[in-house]
Structure formats: structure tokens, C-alpha cells
N, C-alpha and C positions, 0 to 999 in steps of 0.2 A: 225704703223710699230712696236711699242713696243710689241703688242700682236699678230701680224699676221705672224711673221717670214719673211724670204726673199720674196721680191716682185719685179716684173718687173715694169717699169714706167707705163705701161698700166694698170696693176692691181691696183697700188696705185691711179692712176687717177680715175679709176672706183669707188674705195672705197670712195674717197673724193669728187667726183663730180667736178673734175677739168679737164683741157685740158692736154692730154698726152704729147704733145710737150713741154709745159712749165714745166711739172713735170719731164720729162727726163733731161732737162737742169739743173733744180734745184737739182736733185739727183746727177748728175755728180759733181756739185759744192760742195755738202755736202761730197761726197766721196773724193774729192781732199783735202778738209779741214780735213778729218779724223773723221768726225762725224758719217758717216755710212760706211759700207764696201761694196765692189763690187766684185762679182764673174763673171769674164769674160766668163767662160764656160757656165753659165746659163743666163747671162745678168740680174741677180737679185741683189737687194740692200738689206742690212739688218742693223738694228739698234742694236748694241750690248747691252746686258742687263745693263752693268755698265753705258753706255751712256744714256740709257733710264731713269735711275734714275735722272740724272742731267737735262735731256731735257724734261721729261714728268711728273715726279712725284712731284707735288707742296707740298706734305706733307713731303718731304725729305729736310733736311737742306743742302743737296748738290745741290738742284735745282737752276739753274741759269737763268731761264726764266725771272724772274723779273729784273735781272741785264741787260739782253739783252734789255728789254723794256725800262728800265731807261736810259741806255746809248744812245739808239736810240733817245729818247726824248731829252736828254741833247744836242745832236748834232744839234738839230733844233734851239738852241739858239746861234749857232756859230757866226752869224753876230753881235749879242749884245756882246758876249764875246770878239770878236775881237776889238770892239769899246771900251770895258772896259779896254783893255790893254793900250789904249791911255789916257783915262780920269781917270782911277783908282777908279771909284765909284762903281765898281762891278755890278753884275746882281742878283737881289733879287730872293729868292726861288719862290716867287709868280709870277715872270716874266717868268718862264719856262713853257714849254708845259705841260698840265695836265697829260699826260702819264708818266711824271717823278714822280709825286706823287703816281700814281698807281703802277708803276714799283718798286719804292723804298719800298713800303709796301709789294709787292709780294716777293721781294728779302730778306727782313729781317724776315718776318713772319715765314717761316719754321724754322729758327734758334731759334726764340723765343719759338715756340712750342716744339722744341726738348730740350732746355736747361733751359729756364727761371724758370719754376716751380720746376723741378726735380734737378737742379744743382745750378743755380745762387742764388735763394732765400735761400736754405739751407746753402749756403756758408756764409751768413750774420748772425752773432751772434744774436740770438733771433728774427730775422725777421719772420721766418716761424711760430713760436709759436704765435707771436703777430698778424700776419695776420689770423691765424686760429681762434684766440679768437675774432677778430674784430678790425680792424685798419682803420685809415683814411690815404689814399694814394693819392699822387699827381704824375701824369705822365707828366713831363715837356717836351715840344717838342714832343707831342704824335703823330703828323701826322694823319694818318687814324685810329689810335686807336688800332692797332693790339696787342701791348703789354698790353694795358689797359684792353682789353676784355679778353685776356688770363688769366691775373691775377684775374679778376673778376669771371671768370668761375671756377677757382681753389680755390678761397677763398670766399665762399658765405656770410660769416659774415662781411666782410670788405666792405668799401665804397671807391669809386675811383672817382677822378676828373682828366680829361685830359686837358692840356693847350697847345695851339698852337696859334701863331700869325696869321696863315693862315686860314681865315674864311671858304673857301671851304673845307679844310681838316677837320675842326671842324664839319661841316655839314655832311661830309662823315662818320666821326667817330661816330657821333650820330646815324646815320642810321645803321652802323655796330653793335653797341651795342644793338639797338632795335631788329635787326634780330637775334642776338645771345641769346636773352632772358635775358639780364642783364641790361636793361635800367632802372630798378628800383633802381639799386645801382651804376650806372655809369652815369656821366654827363660830357659834354665837354664844355669848354668855350674858348673864344678868349682872350688871354693874352700872354704877353711876359715872358721870363724867369726871368726878373728883376721886374715884376709888378704883377705876379699872387697872388691872395689873399689866406688867410687861414693859418692854422698851421696843421702839419701832423706828423704821426708816421713814415712814409716812403715817401721819395721823390726819384723818379727815373728819370734818364735822359738816354734814349737809343739812342745812335748814333747821338747825336745832339750837344753836347757841343762844338765840334770842328768846327761847322758851325756858332757859335755865334760871333758877333762882339765884345762883351764885356764879355768873359767867366768869368773874375774875378768878375765883377758885378753880374753875374748870380750865381756864387758860394757863394758870400756874401748873396744874397737874399735867396738861399737855406738854408743856415745856420740859417738865421733869421726865416724862416718858419718851422724849425724843432722843435718839442717838446723836452723837456729836455733829454729824452732818445731816441730821434729819430735817424733814419739812412738815409744816402744818398747813393743810389745805382747808380753807374756810369758805363755804359757799352759803350765801344768804340772799334773800329776795332784795331787789333793788328798791330803795326808797330815798327820798330827799331828807335833808337835815331838819327843815322847818315845817311846821304844820301847814302854813299857807302854800307851800310848794306841793303838798300832797292832796290838795282839795280837788280831786278829779275822780274819774271812774275807778282807776286802779287803787287810789288811796281809799276810796269808799270801801272797796273790797278788803284791803289790808286792815284798815282800822276795825271793820266789823268782825273779821275773823279773829283779830287780836283781842277784841272785847270779850268774845265768847270762849276763845281757846288759849291763845298765846299768853296774854297777861294773866289769865286765871291759872294757867299751869305754872307760871313763874311764882305767883303769890303762894301757891300751894306747897312750894319747896322751901328749903332753908334759903334765906336771903342773905347774901354776903354783906359784911359790914362796910365794904368799900364800894358797893354798887352805886351809891348815890354820889353826885358831885360833892367835893369837899367844900364846906362853907367858907374856908379862908381864901379861896381862889376860884376863878372861873373853871368850869369843866374844860378839859382839853388844853389847858394852859399851865405851863410850869413857870416857876419864878426863878430866874437866873440871878446870881449875885450882881448887885449894882457896881459898876466900875468906880474906881477911886475918884475919878473926876466928877462923877455924878454926886458922890457923897460930899465932896468938897464944894459943890456948886459951880465948878468950872465947866465950860463946855467940853464935851467928849472929844478926844483926839481922833481924827479920821486917819485910818491906816493908809499907807502908801498904795499907789495903784499896783505896783509889782507884788507887794505882799498880799493884797487882796486877791490878785489872780492866782498866786500860789495857793492860798487858802481854799479858793474855789476848786482848783484842780485836785487838791488833796481831798476835799469834801466829796467830789464826784467819785474819786477812787474808793473812798471808804464808805460812802453812803449806803445805807440799807436799801435793797432793791425789792420791790414788789413785782410780781408778774400777774397780769390780769387778762381776762378774756373780753374786755370791752366795756365793762360797767363797774360801778362801785358798790361795795357792801357797807351799809350803815348800821352800826350796832346800837341798840336802844339802851346804852349805858355810857358812862363817862369813858371815852376812848382813851384818854391819857392814863387813867387808872389801869385799864386793861394792859397797856404796854408797859407800865411800870411793874405790874405783876409779872408779866412774861420776862422782862429784862432784869428783874431783881432790883438791886440798887444802882445798876449801871444805866445811865441814860444821858443823852445829850441835852444840855440846857436849851430851852426854847423861849422865844419871845411870846409874851401874853397877847392874845387876840380874842375877839368876841365869839367866834364860831369855830366848828371843827368839821373836817371832811375826811374821807378815807380814799380819795382819789384826786388826781389833778383835774382842773377844769376841762382840759382837753379830753380826758377820758370820760368825764361826766357828759360833756357835750356829745361825744361820740355815742355814748349809751342812749342819750335822749333822742338821737336821730334814728336809733334802731328800735326794736320791739321793746315796750315798757317792761316786759317781764324778762328781758335778757339778763343773764346772771354772770357771776365771775367767780374765779377761784383765786384766792390770795395765797402766796407762798410766804412762809415765815421760817427762817433758818436760825439755828442756834449759833452762839457766838464763836464756836471753834472752827467753823467751816471756811473761814477766810482769814487772811493775815491782817495785821493792823491792830489798832487800839480797840479792845472790846467795847469801850464806852461809846463808840460811834457805830456799833454794829446793829443797833436796834432802830426801829422806825423813828424817824425824826419828826418833830413837830415844828413848823415854821409858818411865818406869816407872809402872804404874798403882797403885791403892791397895793391891793385894796384893803389890806388889814385882815383878810380871812385866813383862818388857820387851816393848814393842810397836814395830813399825817402820811408819811411813807414815801412820797415822791414830790418832786418839784414840778411846777408848771413850766416845762421846757418846750421848745419849739416842736411843732408836729413832725418835722423831718427827723428829729432826734427821738421823739416818743412815738414808736410805731405801734399804735393800738390796732391790732389786726385779728384775724380769725384764729390764728394758731399761736401767736406769741406776742408779748409786749416787752419791749426793751427800753428801760428808762435810762437814757444817757449812755455814757461809756464807763 
């Protein structure tokens, strides 16, 4: 229908070798749903051009065919999911219908093709140059290997290893790499995010960290597997922090898929002991030592203007930098615990605040103005890649003027925070 123009049910049935009576009923259903249009004067149905992009063009990041296939497959696990609601042991990824694995790859692959090489990699400081020169890369939770193969095709001097605990997916990824002609530089192995071997210049996790039972343990292992100047690229679907912010069409989709797949997969794995917020404090808030003046009851001394300016300049030079593609990634775990795990015992004290975010408000506003499914790649570097005090090398948690907690970047003016198509630069 995309290339044929308006058709009657009989004409479409003839073109597709199907039964006209069944096609007629199906077309009426699609017209009622708004997928196709119907002209009662001619009795013909048409597929609008903009609908054709989403429903027929698998090279477009707007294509939803993989999503339809994946959701249909996920529903086949409904009896197991219903039982998991009673026993709480979840439903493992490997326990789902194989169409879920195929549909998931079909859903994400077009977005990787559109953004991974041209936008996300250049957003990571130094990653593009290192990949062009020749780097060792691990793709953790690789699934059918779509992201791994795309990177291997773009950077012929680098070598790639994809890891996934699901053996059938590893076999499928190996075949995909061979068919793409990159089998000499790409290999796939069965391993979990906490046990994969080797050290790497770049470790990537695409749309999988939120599915893990122990994301903190995975984050710690990623840090251990990075070379001194290595980078961790984390790509996750965009979502807001609070439930009421996600009560929309996209939130309906995300919560529904998570109920059937993501949450169940996490519950079916080992659950890290630090995944839940600690009862002694709010999630995403660390307690810094109270100043002596506070302990004595005296009002705190305000630093001089000149010393405050010097401190701010020093902080800007030493501050951890994130590079993003225009939106934030929100993890379904206590974010402060993640970064404590990554940073070991070295962390910058932060002020307590009631909520946490992983991007500045300017970046979040920019993301909200774009497609709701726009995604980002976050760069995380190890402490030896820059000079200065390692204690301030890791993502900082701070409270803005409204008392909201932010992780990684400050809410700096838009002319300083350039949230763009190819690179984000947070301050100087």
C-alpha cells in the first residue's frame, strides 16, 4: 500500500495473494484505528506517507514494527507473568517467546543506525578519535548484536566483543556479524554483566542496565574493566523521575513493557543488596559532615566573595563532565548508590535534597521539546584520565535553587551548555 496508492480490498488481496473477505475486514479495522484512510465514495483505502514511514520502513528510527512484534511476543508470557505476581521470582529474559528477542532488535536497530555513530559516539570526549585509531570495545548486554555490528562497520581499526548471558542471542549475533562481513573483528561470548572478562577502552551498555538484577554490581565491574583512560557509554530510554510525570502515551507503553518484561527480568536475576535506597537517608542524597558552627549552634560563617569565586573556578576545572546527545537517562535504582559503587570510597560530599535527576533542567527541557523517544549516551571516565584530586573526579550530586538534586552537571546558562546534535559541552 505504501507504493501503490489507494486500493480496494479486492485489489489489495490480488496483490498479496490473500482472500478478499479477510482483507476487507482487516482494512476496516485499520481504518477504524487510524492507520489507513478510507474514501467511501470510491471504496478505496490508502496508507498515508507519514504512516508508511512508521509501518513499512525499517531503516527509519520511527519504525515501530519491531515494537509490535516484541509486545505481541511478550503477551505470550502472560500466564508466567501472572504467576510471578504471586511468587515474586520474576520471568527471565530467556523464558520469553523467541519473537521477543527478534522484535527487540528490530525495534532498537533503526535508532542505533540513525544516532549511534553520527551523534552518540561524537558526544563522548575522545571516543571517536580512539575508535578511529583502534580501540578495544565491549558491548555488554548485546542481544542480537545490532549495536556491535554497527560500530564495527563504522570503525574498521577497532575490535569488538559482545557479551550476553542468553546463549541463543549470542549465536544469532555471531551469525549477524559474519553476514555483515565484520566477523574477523567482532566476536560474541556468553557472559553476564558482572563476569565478562577483559579490559577495554570503551564499554557500552545499550538499553539493558535497567533490566539487570544487580545494576550496581554491573557498574562496579564495568569500572574494573575500563582502562585508565576508558569510557563507559550508557544508553537508556528517556523517562522522568516521578510517576505523575510519566502518565502519558509513552509512559503507558514503558510501564506496560516493564510490567511484562523488564521488571520480571530483573526479579529473575540475583538482586544486589545495595539496589534499594538506604533507610538511613534519602536516595540520591549523601550526608556531609556538619560544620563546627552548626554543631555549636552558632550561625555558619559565610565565605568571602573572593574565596567563593576561587572555589567555583576550581570546581569548574575539576568537575566531572558528562557528554549527552540531548536528553537524560533515568535509572530505576538509587542513583547515588550507583555512583558510589563506580567511584569506590572516593566521592564529593553533597547536600541532601528530595529528588534526583541525571541531567540539567536545560537538557531535560531540550529533550522534552524533541521526540519523546530521543535518547542519549553518557560518558563516564575513570579517575586517572585527568589531573587534580580524584575525590572530585566522579559525578557530583548537588541541589539547585529549587532544592532539586542533580547528578553530573550544573544548571548553567544555555550559552555555556551547548546541547546539540553532535556534542554537549558543560561549562569550561
